[in-house]
MARKENU-119026 format. One record per atom (N, C-alpha, C): chain; residue in three letters; residue number from 1; atom name; z, x, y. Coordinates in pm, 1 decimal. Each point is the difference from the previous one (the first is absolute). Example, Ala and Ser with C-alpha at 12.3 -4.5 7.8 and 13.67 -1.06 7.14 Angstrom:
2
<'A','ala',1,'N',<780.0,1319.0,-569.0>> <'A','ala',1,'CA',<0.0,-89.0,119.0>> <'A','ala',1,'C',<0.0,90.0,120.0>> <'A','ser',2,'N',<-72.0,-35.0,105.0>> <'A','ser',2,'CA',<6.0,82.0,119.0>> <'A','ser',2,'C',<73.0,-77.0,109.0>> 
END
This chain:
138
<'A','met',1,'N',<-1346.0,-1117.9,-1751.4>> <'A','met',1,'CA',<122.8,71.1,-14.5>> <'A','met',1,'C',<-25.1,149.7,16.1>> <'A','ile',2,'N',<88.4,67.1,67.3>> <'A','ile',2,'CA',<-9.9,144.0,18.9>> <'A','ile',2,'C',<115.4,64.2,-74.7>> <'A','phe',3,'N',<-28.7,108.2,-70.3>> <'A','phe',3,'CA',<103.7,70.3,-74.3>> <'A','phe',3,'C',<9.7,144.0,45.9>> <'A','ala',4,'N',<119.3,54.2,-3.9>> <'A','ala',4,'CA',<23.2,142.4,24.2>> <'A','ala',4,'C',<65.1,52.8,-126.6>> <'A','phe',5,'N',<-19.9,126.0,-26.2>> <'A','phe',5,'CA',<61.4,60.1,-116.9>> <'A','phe',5,'C',<111.0,92.7,45.0>> <'A','val',6,'N',<118.8,-22.5,-52.0>> <'A','val',6,'CA',<118.2,76.3,36.4>> <'A','val',6,'C',<46.0,75.7,-123.9>> <'A','leu',7,'N',<25.0,127.2,16.1>> <'A','leu',7,'CA',<46.7,82.4,-110.6>> <'A','leu',7,'C',<151.8,9.2,8.7>> <'A','ala',8,'N',<67.3,-58.5,-96.2>> <'A','ala',8,'CA',<146.3,2.6,-2.8>> <'A','ala',8,'C',<44.0,40.5,-139.8>> <'A','ala',9,'N',<89.6,94.0,-5.9>> <'A','ala',9,'CA',<54.3,49.4,-126.8>> <'A','ala',9,'C',<-111.7,42.9,-95.3>> <'A','gly',10,'N',<-105.7,60.5,56.7>> <'A','gly',10,'CA',<-107.9,53.2,-81.7>> <'A','gly',10,'C',<-99.4,-103.1,-49.5>> <'A','thr',11,'N',<17.4,-126.4,36.2>> <'A','thr',11,'CA',<-89.0,-106.0,-45.2>> <'A','thr',11,'C',<-63.4,-67.5,120.7>> <'A','ala',12,'N',<-131.2,-21.9,-6.9>> <'A','ala',12,'CA',<-70.8,-68.7,108.2>> <'A','ala',12,'C',<19.2,-150.3,-16.3>> <'A','his',13,'N',<34.8,-66.5,108.7>> <'A','his',13,'CA',<18.4,-144.1,0.4>> <'A','his',13,'C',<-91.0,-60.6,104.7>> <'A','ala',14,'N',<-68.0,-109.2,-35.2>> <'A','ala',14,'CA',<-80.8,-71.5,97.8>> <'A','ala',14,'C',<93.0,-90.6,79.1>> <'A','val',15,'N',<-12.4,4.2,131.7>> <'A','val',15,'CA',<83.3,-82.1,86.7>> <'A','val',15,'C',<-93.3,-85.8,83.6>> <'A','glu',16,'N',<18.7,-132.1,-6.2>> <'A','glu',16,'CA',<-83.3,-88.7,79.7>> <'A','glu',16,'C',<42.0,9.0,146.1>> <'A','ile',17,'N',<-98.5,16.0,87.3>> <'A','ile',17,'CA',<27.6,5.9,143.5>> <'A','ile',17,'C',<-23.4,-139.7,56.6>> <'A','pro',18,'N',<101.1,-60.3,58.7>> <'A','pro',18,'CA',<-18.8,-133.7,56.6>> <'A','pro',18,'C',<-92.4,4.9,121.0>> <'A','lys',19,'N',<-46.5,-118.1,41.4>> <'A','lys',19,'CA',<-81.5,-9.2,120.8>> <'A','lys',19,'C',<74.7,69.7,113.0>> <'A','leu',20,'N',<-73.4,71.9,84.3>> <'A','leu',20,'CA',<61.9,79.6,105.5>> <'A','leu',20,'C',<87.6,-86.0,90.2>> <'A','asp',21,'N',<125.9,35.6,6.8>> <'A','asp',21,'CA',<100.3,-66.9,82.1>> <'A','asp',21,'C',<-36.7,18.5,147.3>> <'A','val',22,'N',<18.2,-103.0,79.6>> <'A','val',22,'CA',<-35.1,5.9,142.0>> <'A','val',22,'C',<75.7,112.3,71.9>> <'A','arg',23,'N',<118.6,36.1,-48.7>> <'A','arg',23,'CA',<75.1,107.2,65.5>> <'A','arg',23,'C',<-64.9,136.2,-22.3>> <'A','leu',24,'N',<-96.2,9.1,-92.4>> <'A','leu',24,'CA',<-68.2,126.0,-27.6>> <'A','leu',24,'C',<-140.0,5.8,60.0>> <'A','glu',25,'N',<-40.2,-106.3,70.0>> <'A','glu',25,'CA',<-133.8,-5.2,58.4>> <'A','glu',25,'C',<2.9,42.2,147.1>> <'A','pro',26,'N',<-102.3,73.3,43.2>> <'A','pro',26,'CA',<-7.5,35.3,142.2>> <'A','pro',26,'C',<-32.1,-123.8,84.1>> <'A','ile',27,'N',<39.0,3.5,126.5>> <'A','ile',27,'CA',<-30.5,-106.9,94.7>> <'A','ile',27,'C',<-71.2,66.6,117.0>> <'A','pro',28,'N',<-130.0,-26.7,17.9>> <'A','pro',28,'CA',<-74.4,66.7,107.4>> <'A','pro',28,'C',<68.4,-15.1,136.2>> <'A','gly',29,'N',<13.9,112.2,69.2>> <'A','gly',29,'CA',<60.8,1.1,132.1>> <'A','gly',29,'C',<151.5,1.3,0.1>> <'A','val',30,'N',<61.7,-17.9,-117.1>> <'A','val',30,'CA',<145.9,-2.5,-10.1>> <'A','val',30,'C',<49.1,115.9,-85.5>> <'A','arg',31,'N',<-57.8,12.6,-121.0>> <'A','arg',31,'CA',<39.4,110.2,-87.8>> <'A','arg',31,'C',<-118.7,39.3,-88.1>> <'A','gln',32,'N',<-6.2,128.4,-29.1>> <'A','gln',32,'CA',<-105.6,50.2,-87.9>> <'A','gln',32,'C',<58.6,104.7,-93.5>> <'A','tyr',33,'N',<-71.4,24.9,-109.5>> <'A','tyr',33,'CA',<45.5,98.6,-96.0>> <'A','tyr',33,'C',<-0.6,139.3,62.2>> <'A','ser',34,'N',<100.5,79.3,-34.4>> <'A','ser',34,'CA',<9.5,138.2,48.9>> <'A','ser',34,'C',<-50.7,99.7,-103.6>> <'A','gly',35,'N',<-19.0,-47.4,-122.3>> <'A','gly',35,'CA',<-36.7,90.9,-107.6>> <'A','gly',35,'C',<122.2,55.0,-71.9>> <'A','gln',36,'N',<116.7,-58.6,26.7>> <'A','gln',36,'CA',<123.8,42.9,-66.2>> <'A','gln',36,'C',<83.0,-121.9,-39.3>> <'A','leu',37,'N',<84.1,19.7,-100.9>> <'A','leu',37,'CA',<90.6,-104.4,-47.3>> <'A','leu',37,'C',<143.9,48.6,10.8>> <'A','ile',38,'N',<92.7,-94.0,11.9>> <'A','ile',38,'CA',<143.0,28.8,-6.4>> <'A','ile',38,'C',<49.4,-68.5,-126.8>> <'A','val',39,'N',<60.6,77.8,-89.9>> <'A','val',39,'CA',<39.3,-52.4,-130.4>> <'A','val',39,'C',<142.6,44.3,-32.8>> <'A','arg',40,'N',<81.6,-95.1,-47.1>> <'A','arg',40,'CA',<135.7,33.9,-44.9>> <'A','arg',40,'C',<14.2,-39.8,-146.7>> <'A','pro',41,'N',<20.6,99.1,-87.8>> <'A','pro',41,'CA',<23.4,-31.0,-141.9>> <'A','pro',41,'C',<131.7,-75.4,-18.2>> <'A','arg',42,'N',<8.9,-73.8,-109.2>> <'A','arg',42,'CA',<125.5,-67.7,-34.9>> <'A','arg',42,'C',<106.1,106.7,-28.3>> <'A','pro',43,'N',<127.0,-29.7,24.9>> <'A','pro',43,'CA',<106.4,97.6,-26.2>> <'A','pro',43,'C',<-5.8,51.0,-144.1>> <'A','gly',44,'N',<9.6,130.9,-14.0>> <'A','gly',44,'CA',<1.7,62.8,-131.4>> <'A','gly',44,'C',<-136.5,21.3,-63.8>> <'A','val',45,'N',<-107.4,-50.7,63.8>> <'A','val',45,'CA',<-134.0,14.9,-56.2>> <'A','val',45,'C',<-63.3,127.2,53.8>> <'A','lys',46,'N',<-45.2,84.7,-89.9>> <'A','lys',46,'CA',<-71.3,122.4,36.8>> <'A','lys',46,'C',<-148.0,-24.2,-25.8>> <'A','ile',47,'N',<-82.6,22.8,99.0>> <'A','ile',47,'CA',<-143.9,-24.6,-12.6>> <'A','ile',47,'C',<-76.2,131.2,13.4>> <'A','asp',48,'N',<-86.1,25.5,-94.7>> <'A','asp',48,'CA',<-91.7,113.4,6.5>> <'A','asp',48,'C',<-127.8,-56.3,63.3>> <'A','trp',49,'N',<-8.6,8.1,131.8>> <'A','trp',49,'CA',<-105.9,-68.2,75.0>> <'A','trp',49,'C',<-139.6,35.8,-48.7>> <'A','gln',50,'N',<-29.9,128.5,-18.7>> <'A','gln',50,'CA',<-134.7,39.7,-39.6>> <'A','gln',50,'C',<-35.5,-52.6,-139.7>> <'A','arg',51,'N',<97.0,-3.8,-87.0>> <'A','arg',51,'CA',<-25.6,-42.2,-137.4>> <'A','arg',51,'C',<-2.3,-152.1,-13.4>> <'A','gln',52,'N',<96.7,-67.7,63.3>> <'A','gln',52,'CA',<10.5,-144.5,-15.1>> <'A','gln',52,'C',<-91.3,-77.6,94.8>> <'A','phe',53,'N',<-29.4,57.1,114.8>> <'A','phe',53,'CA',<-86.8,-65.1,98.2>> <'A','phe',53,'C',<-102.1,101.9,49.0>> <'A','pro',54,'N',<-102.9,29.2,-80.0>> <'A','pro',54,'CA',<-94.5,105.1,37.0>> <'A','pro',54,'C',<-81.1,-30.8,126.1>> <'A','gly',55,'N',<7.7,-121.4,51.7>> <'A','gly',55,'CA',<-74.0,-36.3,121.0>> <'A','gly',55,'C',<73.6,28.9,128.8>> <'A','val',56,'N',<110.6,77.2,-5.3>> <'A','val',56,'CA',<74.6,33.6,121.4>> <'A','val',56,'C',<30.0,149.4,4.1>> <'A','gln',57,'N',<17.2,49.2,121.4>> <'A','gln',57,'CA',<44.1,137.4,22.8>> <'A','gln',57,'C',<132.7,-5.9,74.0>> <'A','ile',58,'N',<90.2,91.7,-31.7>> <'A','ile',58,'CA',<128.8,6.6,68.6>> <'A','ile',58,'C',<-19.0,66.4,135.9>> <'A','val',59,'N',<49.0,-63.9,104.5>> <'A','val',59,'CA',<0.9,58.1,133.9>> <'A','val',59,'C',<136.4,62.0,26.2>> <'A','ser',60,'N',<107.2,-79.3,-24.1>> <'A','ser',60,'CA',<134.9,52.4,20.2>> <'A','ser',60,'C',<103.0,-92.5,-64.3>> <'A','tyr',61,'N',<122.8,51.7,-8.6>> <'A','tyr',61,'CA',<113.7,-76.9,-48.3>> <'A','tyr',61,'C',<104.2,-1.7,110.5>> <'A','leu',62,'N',<52.2,-118.8,31.6>> <'A','leu',62,'CA',<102.5,-14.6,103.1>> <'A','leu',62,'C',<135.1,-16.3,-69.1>> <'A','arg',63,'N',<72.7,108.7,-12.8>> <'A','arg',63,'CA',<127.4,1.1,-70.5>> <'A','arg',63,'C',<99.2,-99.9,59.4>> <'A','glu',64,'N',<-0.4,-14.3,133.4>> <'A','glu',64,'CA',<97.0,-87.8,67.0>> <'A','glu',64,'C',<-14.3,-145.9,-42.5>> <'A','thr',65,'N',<-121.1,-42.7,-30.0>> <'A','thr',65,'CA',<-23.0,-140.1,-34.6>> <'A','thr',65,'C',<-41.0,-19.8,-145.7>> <'A','gly',66,'N',<-27.8,109.7,-71.6>> <'A','gly',66,'CA',<-46.0,-10.6,-138.0>> <'A','gly',66,'C',<-142.8,-50.3,-11.7>> <'A','glu',67,'N',<-77.1,12.4,107.7>> <'A','glu',67,'CA',<-137.9,-49.5,2.0>> <'A','glu',67,'C',<-100.4,113.7,-16.9>> <'A','trp',68,'N',<-110.4,-33.8,-62.1>> <'A','trp',68,'CA',<-111.9,91.8,-15.2>> <'A','trp',68,'C',<-111.8,-44.2,93.0>> <'A','ile',69,'N',<-65.3,95.4,63.6>> <'A','ile',69,'CA',<-120.7,-27.3,77.4>> <'A','ile',69,'C',<-115.6,45.8,-88.2>> <'A','leu',70,'N',<-87.5,-93.9,-32.2>> <'A','leu',70,'CA',<-111.7,27.3,-89.8>> <'A','leu',70,'C',<-131.7,-30.5,68.9>> <'A','arg',71,'N',<-105.7,65.6,-44.0>> <'A','arg',71,'CA',<-133.9,-23.9,54.4>> <'A','arg',71,'C',<-90.2,-49.0,-113.5>> <'A','pro',72,'N',<-51.4,-123.8,11.7>> <'A','pro',72,'CA',<-95.7,-46.3,-101.3>> <'A','pro',72,'C',<-126.6,86.0,5.8>> <'A','thr',73,'N',<-54.0,35.0,-116.0>> <'A','thr',73,'CA',<-121.9,81.6,-0.4>> <'A','thr',73,'C',<-122.7,-84.1,34.3>> <'A','ala',74,'N',<7.8,-131.4,-23.2>> <'A','ala',74,'CA',<-110.0,-89.3,36.8>> <'A','ala',74,'C',<19.9,-44.4,144.9>> <'A','arg',75,'N',<-90.5,37.5,85.2>> <'A','arg',75,'CA',<9.2,-30.6,143.2>> <'A','arg',75,'C',<-3.6,-151.5,25.2>> <'A','gly',76,'N',<90.5,-45.6,87.3>> <'A','gly',76,'CA',<3.7,-141.0,37.7>> <'A','gly',76,'C',<58.9,-91.6,-106.3>> <'A','gln',77,'N',<66.9,56.1,-98.9>> <'A','gln',77,'CA',<57.0,-79.0,-108.9>> <'A','gln',77,'C',<152.3,-0.4,2.7>> <'A','asp',78,'N',<57.7,18.3,118.0>> <'A','asp',78,'CA',<145.4,7.9,12.5>> <'A','asp',78,'C',<68.9,-121.7,-60.5>> <'A','gly',79,'N',<-45.7,-119.5,33.7>> <'A','gly',79,'CA',<63.0,-122.0,-48.8>> <'A','gly',79,'C',<-12.0,-15.9,-149.8>> <'A','lys',80,'N',<-118.9,23.3,-54.6>> <'A','lys',80,'CA',<-20.0,-13.5,-144.7>> <'A','lys',80,'C',<79.5,105.0,-76.5>> <'A','thr',81,'N',<6.5,120.7,52.9>> <'A','thr',81,'CA',<77.5,104.9,-66.3>> <'A','thr',81,'C',<148.4,-34.6,3.2>> <'A','ala',82,'N',<49.8,-48.9,114.3>> <'A','ala',82,'CA',<140.6,-41.2,10.8>> <'A','ala',82,'C',<29.6,-112.7,-99.0>> <'A','ala',83,'N',<-91.0,-96.6,-12.2>> <'A','ala',83,'CA',<19.7,-111.8,-92.3>> <'A','ala',83,'C',<5.9,49.4,-144.6>> <'A','ala',84,'N',<-84.4,96.4,-34.1>> <'A','ala',84,'CA',<-0.3,54.4,-136.4>> <'A','ala',84,'C',<130.6,72.2,-29.9>> <'A','ile',85,'N',<49.3,75.3,96.7>> <'A','ile',85,'CA',<126.2,72.2,-20.1>> <'A','ile',85,'C',<115.8,-98.4,-13.8>> <'A','glu',86,'N',<3.1,-104.8,85.1>> <'A','glu',86,'CA',<105.4,-101.0,-10.7>> <'A','glu',86,'C',<-6.9,-73.9,-132.5>> <'A','ala',87,'N',<-121.0,-29.0,-47.1>> <'A','ala',87,'CA',<-17.6,-73.9,-125.1>> <'A','ala',87,'C',<53.0,77.4,-120.8>> <'A','ser',88,'N',<15.7,130.7,14.3>> <'A','ser',88,'CA',<50.6,80.9,-111.1>> <'A','ser',88,'C',<145.9,-30.4,-32.3>> <'A','gly',89,'N',<73.9,-53.7,98.9>> <'A','gly',89,'CA',<141.6,-27.6,-19.6>> <'A','gly',89,'C',<89.4,122.0,14.5>> <'A','leu',90,'N',<-58.6,114.8,33.2>> <'A','leu',90,'CA',<76.5,124.4,12.6>> <'A','leu',90,'C',<58.6,20.9,139.7>> <'A','val',91,'N',<-43.5,-82.8,96.4>> <'A','val',91,'CA',<40.8,22.3,138.6>> <'A','val',91,'C',<63.0,-124.2,60.8>> <'A','glu',92,'N',<85.4,22.8,100.9>> <'A','glu',92,'CA',<55.6,-111.7,77.1>> <'A','glu',92,'C',<-107.5,-57.7,90.1>> <'A','tyr',93,'N',<-78.6,88.6,60.4>> <'A','tyr',93,'CA',<-110.5,-43.9,85.2>> <'A','tyr',93,'C',<-100.9,111.6,16.2>> <'A','ala',94,'N',<-121.1,-41.3,30.6>> <'A','ala',94,'CA',<-108.8,90.5,36.1>> <'A','ala',94,'C',<-78.8,-74.8,107.2>> <'A','glu',95,'N',<-16.3,62.3,114.5>> <'A','glu',95,'CA',<-69.0,-67.6,109.7>> <'A','glu',95,'C',<-78.8,100.1,82.7>> <'A','pro',96,'N',<-104.8,-47.7,66.3>> <'A','pro',96,'CA',<-75.3,89.9,88.1>> <'A','pro',96,'C',<88.1,50.5,114.2>> <'A','asp',97,'N',<-21.9,123.3,38.4>> <'A','asp',97,'CA',<63.0,57.0,119.4>> <'A','asp',97,'C',<-94.9,-35.6,113.8>> <'A','trp',98,'N',<21.1,-115.8,58.7>> <'A','trp',98,'CA',<-94.1,-59.1,95.3>> <'A','trp',98,'C',<-16.9,80.2,128.4>> <'A','ile',99,'N',<-119.2,-3.2,53.7>> <'A','ile',99,'CA',<-25.0,35.1,139.9>> <'A','ile',99,'C',<4.1,-134.8,70.9>> <'A','val',100,'N',<91.0,-15.6,94.3>> <'A','val',100,'CA',<14.3,-128.0,68.8>> <'A','val',100,'C',<-36.5,13.3,146.7>> <'A','phe',101,'N',<-41.7,-111.7,55.6>> <'A','phe',101,'CA',<-43.0,-3.8,138.9>> <'A','phe',101,'C',<84.1,-100.8,76.5>> <'A','pro',102,'N',<29.8,28.2,125.0>> <'A','pro',102,'CA',<79.7,-95.5,77.5>> <'A','pro',102,'C',<-74.7,-132.0,15.4>> <'A','thr',103,'N',<73.8,-109.6,-10.6>> <'A','thr',103,'CA',<-62.4,-131.1,15.9>> <'A','thr',103,'C',<48.8,-70.6,125.6>> <'A','gly',104,'N',<94.7,58.2,67.7>> <'A','gly',104,'CA',<50.4,-58.9,122.7>> <'A','gly',104,'C',<33.0,109.8,99.7>> <'A','thr',105,'N',<-7.1,-31.3,125.9>> <'A','thr',105,'CA',<35.2,98.7,101.7>> <'A','thr',105,'C',<94.8,-64.2,100.4>> <'A','pro',106,'N',<88.5,78.6,53.5>> <'A','pro',106,'CA',<92.5,-53.4,101.0>> <'A','pro',106,'C',<-77.6,-46.3,124.0>> <'A','asn',107,'N',<46.4,-106.0,62.0>> <'A','asn',107,'CA',<-63.2,-48.2,122.9>> <'A','asn',107,'C',<83.9,33.8,122.9>> <'A','asp',108,'N',<87.2,95.7,-13.2>> <'A','asp',108,'CA',<87.8,43.6,108.9>> <'A','asp',108,'C',<-80.8,88.3,95.0>> <'A','ser',109,'N',<-11.0,-39.1,126.1>> <'A','ser',109,'CA',<-79.6,77.5,97.0>> <'A','ser',109,'C',<60.3,138.2,26.2>> <'A','leu',110,'N',<127.3,18.9,-28.6>> <'A','leu',110,'CA',<65.1,129.6,20.3>> <'A','leu',110,'C',<9.6,81.9,-129.2>> <'A','tyr',111,'N',<-65.9,-47.0,-105.8>> <'A','tyr',111,'CA',<8.3,66.3,-129.8>> <'A','tyr',111,'C',<-35.9,148.4,7.8>> <'A','ser',112,'N',<-104.4,34.4,70.4>> <'A','ser',112,'CA',<-45.8,139.5,4.4>> <'A','ser',112,'C',<102.5,93.8,64.6>> <'A','ser',113,'N',<91.4,-52.6,79.3>> <'A','ser',113,'CA',<101.2,85.2,62.8>> <'A','ser',113,'C',<130.2,5.8,-81.5>> <'A','gln',114,'N',<3.0,-66.6,-112.3>> <'A','gln',114,'CA',<119.7,-2.9,-84.2>> <'A','gln',114,'C',<-17.6,99.9,-114.4>> <'A','trp',115,'N',<51.4,119.7,18.8>> <'A','trp',115,'CA',<-23.4,112.1,-90.6>> <'A','trp',115,'C',<59.2,-18.6,-139.3>> <'A','his',116,'N',<101.7,-81.2,-13.1>> <'A','his',116,'CA',<73.3,-8.8,-126.6>> <'A','his',116,'C',<-72.4,-78.1,-109.9>> <'A','his',117,'N',<-92.6,-87.5,34.4>> <'A','his',117,'CA',<-64.9,-82.0,-103.0>> <'A','his',117,'C',<-68.1,81.6,-110.3>> <'A','pro',118,'N',<-85.2,96.0,32.8>> <'A','pro',118,'CA',<-60.6,79.2,-107.4>> <'A','pro',118,'C',<104.1,80.4,-80.4>> <'A','lys',119,'N',<106.8,43.7,66.7>> <'A','lys',119,'CA',<103.0,79.3,-68.9>> <'A','lys',119,'C',<71.0,-79.3,-110.3>> <'A','val',120,'N',<24.2,-128.5,22.1>> <'A','val',120,'CA',<71.1,-81.5,-98.0>> <'A','val',120,'C',<-93.8,-95.3,-74.8>> <'A','asn',121,'N',<-129.7,16.6,20.6>> <'A','asn',121,'CA',<-103.0,-79.2,-67.1>> <'A','asn',121,'C',<17.0,-149.8,24.1>> <'A','ser',122,'N',<43.9,-36.8,120.2>> <'A','ser',122,'CA',<18.6,-141.7,29.5>> <'A','ser',122,'C',<-130.8,-78.5,9.5>> <'A','pro',123,'N',<-116.2,62.9,26.0>> <'A','pro',123,'CA',<-121.8,-81.5,0.7>> <'A','pro',123,'C',<-21.8,-74.1,-131.9>> <'A','ala',124,'N',<43.0,57.9,-111.0>> <'A','ala',124,'CA',<-14.5,-67.7,-129.0>> <'A','ala',124,'C',<83.3,-127.8,-4.7>> <'A','ala',125,'N',<109.8,-4.9,74.2>> <'A','ala',125,'CA',<86.4,-118.1,-0.6>> <'A','ala',125,'C',<-67.5,-121.2,63.1>> <'A','trp',126,'N',<-92.1,22.9,91.4>> <'A','trp',126,'CA',<-69.0,-111.9,63.5>> <'A','trp',126,'C',<-79.3,-80.6,-103.0>> <'A','asn',127,'N',<-37.2,60.8,-110.3>> <'A','asn',127,'CA',<-72.6,-71.9,-104.3>> <'A','asn',127,'C',<92.5,-86.3,-83.9>> <'A','ile',128,'N',<130.1,24.7,9.1>> <'A','ile',128,'CA',<97.1,-72.7,-81.6>> <'A','ile',128,'C',<70.6,-107.2,81.7>> <'A','trp',129,'N',<41.0,35.5,121.3>> <'A','trp',129,'CA',<78.0,-93.1,83.1>> <'A','trp',129,'C',<-28.2,25.9,146.1>> <'A','thr',130,'N',<-38.1,-103.7,70.5>> <'A','thr',130,'CA',<-28.4,16.0,143.0>> <'A','thr',130,'C',<102.1,-71.1,87.4>> <'A','gly',131,'N',<104.9,-48.3,-62.5>> <'A','gly',131,'CA',<106.7,-61.9,77.9>> <'A','gly',131,'C',<-10.2,-151.5,-0.1>> <'A','ser',132,'N',<87.8,-58.5,76.3>> <'A','ser',132,'CA',<7.4,-145.1,8.4>> <'A','ser',132,'C',<40.4,-39.0,141.2>> <'A','ser',133,'N',<-55.9,-108.0,49.4>> <'A','ser',133,'CA',<38.2,-47.6,133.6>> <'A','ser',133,'C',<141.3,-55.9,-0.7>> <'A','asn',134,'N',<58.2,-19.9,-117.7>> <'A','asn',134,'CA',<137.2,-48.6,-11.7>> <'A','asn',134,'C',<103.1,111.7,12.3>> <'A','thr',135,'N',<-46.3,125.6,2.9>> <'A','thr',135,'CA',<91.0,113.4,8.2>> <'A','thr',135,'C',<18.9,39.0,145.9>> <'A','thr',136,'N',<124.4,6.9,43.1>> <'A','thr',136,'CA',<31.1,39.9,136.4>> <'A','thr',136,'C',<65.4,136.7,-2.2>> <'A','ile',137,'N',<-55.3,91.6,79.1>> <'A','ile',137,'CA',<60.0,131.9,12.3>> <'A','ile',137,'C',<51.5,12.2,142.5>> <'A','ala',138,'N',<130.5,21.4,12.7>> <'A','ala',138,'CA',<60.4,3.8,133.4>> <'A','ala',138,'C',<35.3,140.6,38.0>> 
END
């Protein structure tokens, strides 16, 4: 069992960290840790990050989404740090800010002459949906 200590209302509480969820683990060649986390506190919860989670540094706050970008002080521990923060119950979610790699490429021979794909990030769509032979475009 792994425990993290969370300081809430002036009292330290031990929080059990569950086995690392697969959504928090890197996948070689697909996604890797960036060294940052994206965290959204529960509505109405104010968190003193340095005091309650001394293993993170604040990078920035995104007012538009209510998310905090945090940097774990322990290198390569993005998933474990996110799990510890989630286990505190103070946040809606905490997840690694992944570096992701393309897993599929278009097979269109004219792709390089189609300027709009990079502008609208359509190459990422090839990893989600490549179409169907049942679809007719006239």
